[in-house]
N, C-alpha and C positions, 0 to 999 in steps of 0.2 A: 620870615627868616627867624631862626632861633638863635639866641646868643650862645657864644662858645661856652661849653661846660666841660666837665671832666670826661663825659662820655663822648661828646662830639667836639674835638678840638678845633676843627675848621667848620665853617658855616655849611650846614647841610650835608657834610660827608659822614657816613657811618664809620665807626672804628674798624680797623683792619680785622679780618677774621683770624682767630688763633689757628695755628697749624694743626692739622689732624694728627692723631697719634701714630698713624702709619708713615708719616713723612720722616725721613732721617734728620737728625740734628744738623745744624750748619757746621761746616768744617772749622776746626780751630785755626786761628791765625797765630803765627809765632811758633816758638819751639814747643815741642811736646813736653808735658809735665813728666817728672821723673816717675819711673815705675817702681814696684816693690823691690827693695834691695838696693836701689840706686841712691847716690847721695842726694839729699834734699827731699826724699820721699817722706810723706806723713799721712796719717789716717785722717787728718783734719782737712776740710775743704779750704781752698786758698782764701776765700772771703772770711773765714773764721780765724785762721792762723796763717797769715801771709809769710812764707819762707822763701827766700831767694835760693833757688836750687844751686847757684854757683857760689854761694857764700860758704866758707869753711873756716874753722878755727886754725890758726897757725900751729904747726907741730910743737913749737917751743911752749906755747900756752897749754897745750894738752899734756905735755910731759910735766910741766911745773904743777899743773892742777892735780895730776895723779900723785906726784910726790907729796904735795901739801895734804891731799886727802889721806894718804897712808900715814904721814907723820901726825896729822890731826887726830886720826883714830887712836894713836898711841898716847897722846898727851891729854886728850879731852874726854871727860866722862860726864854724861848728862846728869847723873844723880849726885855728883860731888861738885860743890862750888870751889873752884881752885884757880890757879894761874893758867890752867889749860885753855880757858876761854880767851884770855889775853894773848896767849901764844898763837892759837888758831886764828884769831882776828888779825893779828899782825902778819901772819903768813898769807892769809887771804888777800889783804891789802897789798902785800908785797908781790904776789903773783899778778894781781890785776894791774897795778900800776908799774910793775917791773917789766911786764911784757907789752905794755901799751906803747904806742908810737909817739906819745906826747907826755908831757909832765902834768901833774895835777895842778888845777887852778887854786887860787887862794881859798875859795869856798870849799873845795875838796880837801885841802889841807886841814881846814877847820873841822870838817866832818870826820876826817880820819882821826884827828886828835881827840875830839869829843867821844867818838866811838871807843877808841882804845882806853881813854880815861874811865869810861863807864864799865868797860870789861875788866879793868883793874880792881874795881870795888869788890867783886867776889873773892879775889885773892887776898885782899887786905883786911876785910871785915868778916866776922863770923855770923852776922845777922842774915839769916836765909831770906827773910822777906825783902830786905833791901837789895840783896844780891839778885834775886829774881826780878825785881823791878828794874834794876840797872841793866840786866841782860836783855830784858824786853825793850828798854829804851835804846840800848846799844844796837839792837837788831833793827829798830826803826831808823835810827840815825845812819847806821852803816848802809842799810838798803837805800835810803835816800841819797847818800853820797855816791854809791856805785851806780844808781839809776840816773843820777844827775837831775833829780826832780827838785824844783824849788817850791812848788805848790802841790796840793793834793791832786789837782787835775793833771799835772804832769806825770804823776805815777801811773 
């Protein structure tokens, strides 16, 4: 008798033969995946980008996001360090937590406060190097707040 190995999981039994290319694939169990143009359709395979086909954003979130996007485009300029960063950051947090079904936790309040304080630096100081560093730090802190990640592995 040979000991069990990766090739022979049971004693003396050869591994099952792979199906021939001419055999049809087994039938799918469960609901069919969405087709092109249907809600939930994606070009990525489900194992790469798992999307729930029945998940959808509430209409009030979509309307608020479009309004904030339009207003943010008017107030914010990438090439100019101004109060536009602070205004857009406050509007984004307002949409996210204003349309949520729950209130922010203490950690999230801390993250919102730190992010908005960092975004206020480009509006108050004229040092471009400091403004750029504060914007980068605000992006990281704000992203961590919105993603609810406490460690790097949670991101």
